[in-house]
N, CA, C and O atoms as CSV, one atom per row, in Angstrom:
chain,resi,resn,atom,element,x,y,z
A,1,MET,N,N,104.888,82.241,91.142
A,1,MET,CA,C,104.159,83.040,90.205
A,1,MET,C,C,104.564,84.492,90.425
A,1,MET,O,O,104.643,84.965,91.559
A,2,LEU,N,N,104.815,85.182,89.333
A,2,LEU,CA,C,105.146,86.599,89.403
A,2,LEU,C,C,103.862,87.401,89.246
A,2,LEU,O,O,103.157,87.270,88.245
A,3,VAL,N,N,103.566,88.223,90.230
A,3,VAL,CA,C,102.358,89.047,90.230
A,3,VAL,C,C,102.767,90.481,89.933
A,3,VAL,O,O,103.640,91.040,90.598
A,4,GLY,N,N,102.128,91.071,88.927
A,4,GLY,CA,C,102.479,92.437,88.549
A,4,GLY,C,C,101.274,93.340,88.444
A,4,GLY,O,O,100.191,93.025,88.936
A,5,ALA,N,N,101.480,94.464,87.796
A,5,ALA,CA,C,100.445,95.489,87.669
A,5,ALA,C,C,99.255,95.007,86.851
A,5,ALA,O,O,98.156,95.538,87.008
A,6,GLY,N,N,99.438,94.025,85.991
A,6,GLY,CA,C,98.331,93.515,85.182
A,6,GLY,C,C,97.182,92.992,86.018
A,6,GLY,O,O,96.023,93.082,85.613
A,7,VAL,N,N,97.494,92.451,87.175
A,7,VAL,CA,C,96.443,91.955,88.074
A,7,VAL,C,C,95.571,93.123,88.539
A,7,VAL,O,O,94.344,93.031,88.555
A,8,ARG,N,N,96.217,94.200,88.910
A,8,ARG,CA,C,95.463,95.385,89.350
A,8,ARG,C,C,94.706,96.024,88.207
A,8,ARG,O,O,93.542,96.390,88.371
A,9,LEU,N,N,95.338,96.169,87.050
A,9,LEU,CA,C,94.706,96.826,85.910
A,9,LEU,C,C,93.469,96.081,85.424
A,9,LEU,O,O,92.529,96.692,84.916
A,10,SER,N,N,93.472,94.751,85.583
A,10,SER,CA,C,92.312,93.960,85.152
A,10,SER,C,C,91.352,93.663,86.299
A,10,SER,O,O,90.386,92.919,86.133
A,11,ASN,N,N,91.625,94.250,87.463
A,11,ASN,CA,C,90.784,94.034,88.653
A,11,ASN,C,C,90.605,92.553,88.963
A,11,ASN,O,O,89.495,92.098,89.242
A,12,ALA,N,N,91.698,91.811,88.912
A,12,ALA,CA,C,91.642,90.364,89.117
A,12,ALA,C,C,92.215,89.926,90.463
A,12,ALA,O,O,92.634,88.778,90.609
A,13,GLN,N,N,92.239,90.817,91.441
A,13,GLN,CA,C,92.807,90.489,92.741
A,13,GLN,C,C,92.096,89.314,93.403
A,13,GLN,O,O,92.748,88.414,93.932
A,14,ASN,N,N,90.783,89.315,93.379
A,14,ASN,CA,C,90.027,88.230,94.023
A,14,ASN,C,C,90.253,86.896,93.327
A,14,ASN,O,O,90.393,85.865,93.984
A,15,GLU,N,N,90.288,86.914,91.994
A,15,GLU,CA,C,90.528,85.686,91.234
A,15,GLU,C,C,91.933,85.151,91.491
A,15,GLU,O,O,92.134,83.944,91.631
A,16,LEU,N,N,92.901,86.062,91.550
A,16,LEU,CA,C,94.275,85.650,91.840
A,16,LEU,C,C,94.364,85.007,93.220
A,16,LEU,O,O,94.964,83.942,93.369
A,17,LEU,N,N,93.780,85.634,94.212
A,17,LEU,CA,C,93.838,85.095,95.570
A,17,LEU,C,C,93.169,83.726,95.644
A,17,LEU,O,O,93.684,82.818,96.296
A,18,ALA,N,N,92.036,83.576,94.986
A,18,ALA,CA,C,91.355,82.276,94.988
A,18,ALA,C,C,92.214,81.204,94.316
A,18,ALA,O,O,92.288,80.075,94.803
A,19,PHE,N,N,92.859,81.547,93.208
A,19,PHE,CA,C,93.700,80.593,92.483
A,19,PHE,C,C,94.908,80.159,93.307
A,19,PHE,O,O,95.164,78.964,93.453
A,20,VAL,N,N,95.651,81.127,93.847
A,20,VAL,CA,C,96.869,80.767,94.572
A,20,VAL,C,C,96.566,80.049,95.884
A,20,VAL,O,O,97.356,79.216,96.330
A,21,LYS,N,N,95.434,80.361,96.503
A,21,LYS,CA,C,95.045,79.635,97.719
A,21,LYS,C,C,94.677,78.187,97.403
A,21,LYS,O,O,95.063,77.269,98.127
A,22,GLU,N,N,93.933,77.989,96.327
A,22,GLU,CA,C,93.503,76.637,95.976
A,22,GLU,C,C,94.683,75.738,95.601
A,22,GLU,O,O,94.734,74.575,96.003
A,23,TYR,N,N,95.624,76.275,94.835
A,23,TYR,CA,C,96.747,75.466,94.351
A,23,TYR,C,C,98.024,75.662,95.153
A,23,TYR,O,O,99.051,75.060,94.838
A,24,LYS,N,N,97.971,76.502,96.193
A,24,LYS,CA,C,99.116,76.773,97.074
A,24,LYS,C,C,100.360,77.188,96.280
A,24,LYS,O,O,101.445,76.631,96.443
A,25,VAL,N,N,100.160,78.178,95.426
A,25,VAL,CA,C,101.213,78.678,94.556
A,25,VAL,C,C,102.008,79.750,95.289
A,25,VAL,O,O,101.419,80.724,95.758
A,26,PRO,N,N,103.328,79.604,95.402
A,26,PRO,CA,C,104.136,80.676,95.992
A,26,PRO,C,C,104.226,81.848,95.005
A,26,PRO,O,O,104.260,81.642,93.792
A,27,ILE,N,N,104.262,83.054,95.526
A,27,ILE,CA,C,104.318,84.218,94.650
A,27,ILE,C,C,105.447,85.163,95.031
A,27,ILE,O,O,105.881,85.222,96.182
A,28,VAL,N,N,105.901,85.888,94.040
A,28,VAL,CA,C,106.725,87.082,94.209
A,28,VAL,C,C,105.997,88.169,93.425
A,28,VAL,O,O,105.196,87.863,92.541
A,29,TYR,N,N,106.259,89.400,93.732
A,29,TYR,CA,C,105.541,90.471,93.065
A,29,TYR,C,C,106.483,91.566,92.618
A,29,TYR,O,O,107.546,91.776,93.203
A,30,SER,N,N,106.073,92.260,91.569
A,30,SER,CA,C,106.806,93.437,91.115
A,30,SER,C,C,106.427,94.606,92.014
A,30,SER,O,O,105.519,94.498,92.838
A,31,LEU,N,N,107.117,95.707,91.851
A,31,LEU,CA,C,106.787,96.882,92.660
A,31,LEU,C,C,105.371,97.365,92.382
A,31,LEU,O,O,104.690,97.833,93.295
A,32,MET,N,N,104.914,97.260,91.133
A,32,MET,CA,C,103.564,97.698,90.787
A,32,MET,C,C,102.503,96.671,91.187
A,32,MET,O,O,101.314,96.988,91.210
A,33,GLY,N,N,102.921,95.456,91.499
A,33,GLY,CA,C,101.964,94.431,91.883
A,33,GLY,C,C,101.943,94.129,93.363
A,33,GLY,O,O,101.286,93.184,93.801
A,34,LYS,N,N,102.656,94.923,94.133
A,34,LYS,CA,C,102.789,94.647,95.564
A,34,LYS,C,C,101.456,94.578,96.294
A,34,LYS,O,O,101.277,93.731,97.170
A,35,ASP,N,N,100.527,95.444,95.951
A,35,ASP,CA,C,99.247,95.444,96.647
A,35,ASP,C,C,98.169,94.642,95.898
A,35,ASP,O,O,96.983,94.763,96.204
A,36,ALA,N,N,98.579,93.833,94.929
A,36,ALA,CA,C,97.621,93.057,94.142
A,36,ALA,C,C,97.096,91.835,94.886
A,36,ALA,O,O,96.080,91.260,94.498
A,37,ILE,N,N,97.781,91.440,95.946
A,37,ILE,CA,C,97.331,90.271,96.700
A,37,ILE,C,C,97.346,90.597,98.192
A,37,ILE,O,O,98.212,91.326,98.675
A,38,SER,N,N,96.403,90.061,98.887
A,38,SER,CA,C,96.239,90.327,100.309
A,38,SER,C,C,97.417,89.786,101.121
A,38,SER,O,O,98.016,88.772,100.764
A,39,GLU,N,N,97.734,90.464,102.195
A,39,GLU,CA,C,98.793,89.995,103.087
A,39,GLU,C,C,98.380,88.739,103.845
A,39,GLU,O,O,99.223,88.101,104.477
A,40,GLU,N,N,97.092,88.369,103.794
A,40,GLU,CA,C,96.647,87.141,104.458
A,40,GLU,C,C,97.223,85.900,103.772
A,40,GLU,O,O,97.286,84.831,104.380
A,41,TYR,N,N,97.639,86.036,102.518
A,41,TYR,CA,C,98.232,84.902,101.816
A,41,TYR,C,C,99.671,84.766,102.286
A,41,TYR,O,O,100.467,85.691,102.127
A,42,THR,N,N,100.008,83.630,102.859
A,42,THR,CA,C,101.285,83.495,103.568
A,42,THR,C,C,102.440,82.972,102.725
A,42,THR,O,O,103.584,83.012,103.176
A,43,ILE,N,N,102.180,82.485,101.521
A,43,ILE,CA,C,103.290,81.964,100.706
A,43,ILE,C,C,103.761,83.058,99.751
A,43,ILE,O,O,103.668,82.915,98.532
A,44,GLN,N,N,104.265,84.151,100.319
A,44,GLN,CA,C,104.801,85.273,99.560
A,44,GLN,C,C,106.284,85.399,99.859
A,44,GLN,O,O,106.714,85.264,101.004
A,45,TYR,N,N,107.052,85.658,98.823
A,45,TYR,CA,C,108.489,85.829,99.000
A,45,TYR,C,C,108.944,87.260,98.791
A,45,TYR,O,O,110.144,87.530,98.756
A,46,GLY,N,N,108.006,88.178,98.650
A,46,GLY,CA,C,108.357,89.588,98.529
A,46,GLY,C,C,108.607,89.989,97.088
A,46,GLY,O,O,108.211,89.299,96.149
A,47,SER,N,N,109.272,91.118,96.937
A,47,SER,CA,C,109.537,91.676,95.626
A,47,SER,C,C,110.647,90.888,94.930
A,47,SER,O,O,111.651,90.533,95.548
A,48,TYR,N,N,110.454,90.621,93.642
A,48,TYR,CA,C,111.471,89.856,92.921
A,48,TYR,C,C,112.741,90.654,92.729
A,48,TYR,O,O,113.793,90.062,92.488
A,49,TRP,N,N,112.691,91.977,92.826
A,49,TRP,CA,C,113.918,92.775,92.721
A,49,TRP,C,C,114.868,92.460,93.876
A,49,TRP,O,O,116.087,92.478,93.707
A,50,CYS,N,N,114.309,92.174,95.038
A,50,CYS,CA,C,115.135,91.874,96.222
A,50,CYS,C,C,115.800,90.507,96.132
A,50,CYS,O,O,116.848,90.292,96.740
A,51,LEU,N,N,115.208,89.580,95.383
A,51,LEU,CA,C,115.746,88.237,95.323
A,51,LEU,C,C,117.084,88.147,94.598
A,51,LEU,O,O,117.897,87.268,94.886
A,52,TRP,N,N,117.309,89.069,93.647
A,52,TRP,CA,C,118.526,88.980,92.849
A,52,TRP,C,C,119.557,90.024,93.207
A,52,TRP,O,O,120.559,90.158,92.504
A,53,GLN,N,N,119.352,90.748,94.248
A,53,GLN,CA,C,120.330,91.781,94.637
A,53,GLN,C,C,121.377,91.190,95.542
A,53,GLN,O,O,122.287,91.897,95.977
């Protein structure tokens, strides 16, 4: 799942964390979405810009 600034703008950080924890969804994030999810969630692959460089 790609996490971006929309999560922050809609104040949906808690809902996102609950969803990805329940379904064990791996995430990547944009630069604007980096702080949208807690570092306690361990299935993170970092920024998607880094994946294609």
